[in-house]
BAMAR-674262 format. One line per field, with one value per residue (C-alpha): x, y, z. Coordinates in pm, whole numbers, plus 50000, padded with zeros to 5 digits. Each point is the difference from the previous one (the first is absolute). Layout:
# BAMAR-674262
u	[X:...]
v	[Y:...]
w	[Z:...]
This chain:
# BAMAR-674262
u	[28657:50252:50266:49770:49941:50375:50034:49712:50155:50338:49858:49789:50298:50095:50376:49990:49808:50251:50295:49837:49935:50373:50115:49766:50127:50344:50129:50185:50004:50301:49904:50218:49828:49657:50094:50129:49699:49735:50134:49930:50251:50173:49833:49657:50071:50110:49690:49764:50191:49972:49617:50000:50220:49779:49703:50192:50028:50382:50300:50315:50355:50304:50335:50275:49867:49752:49638:49819:49625:49796:49630:49808:49709:49851:49852:49844:49856:49857:49835:49864:49850:49842:49849:49874:49841:49834:49877:49851:49828:49849:49864:49804]
v	[61494:50230:49729:49771:50272:50041:49621:49992:50295:49830:49680:50178:50053:49702:50085:50013:49679:49825:50137:49886:49654:49978:50124:49763:49698:50013:50064:50310:50171:50212:50316:49914:49664:50165:50250:49721:49775:50261:50173:50349:50269:50022:50333:49846:49712:50245:50206:49697:49837:50332:49975:49634:50092:50287:49759:49763:49717:50008:50063:50148:49935:50187:49823:50227:50119:49714:49978:49686:49959:49765:49934:50074:49744:50151:50283:49759:49796:50321:50081:49640:50022:50338:49851:49690:50240:50186:49683:49882:50335:49979:49654:50093]
w	[13629:49826:50017:49792:49748:49949:49953:49746:49808:49998:49865:49738:49766:49783:50007:50382:50030:49771:50207:50322:49855:49905:50339:50190:49800:50165:50350:49886:49660:49898:49819:49704:49957:50026:49727:49780:50049:49974:49684:50134:50078:50338:50068:49925:50236:50268:49970:50014:50286:50197:49961:50111:50294:50106:49987:50231:49748:49955:50216:49853:50127:49876:50002:49856:49669:49956:50106:50098:50017:50213:50003:50322:50009:50319:49794:49748:50295:50142:49666:49966:50352:49907:49688:50198:50247:49714:49853:50337:50038:49658:50060:50310]
């Protein structure tokens, strides 16, 4: 249950939701591209990606001095299943 709470908290911020949408749209998102596309500072991107990573929504890979982000759909599938379960329980 605590895992789901972290995911909901991560998705509750509009900046994080936008960053996640951008990361999920491509196989791999370089940090520099994410900063350029999102029009927020590198430190802001770093903070929000850390929250997304902690929630299990994003993986981060470091190559030299560059960071690359990838979306983890399994976490979203888990969240969707939990919501479906909640909906099924409510309709009983």
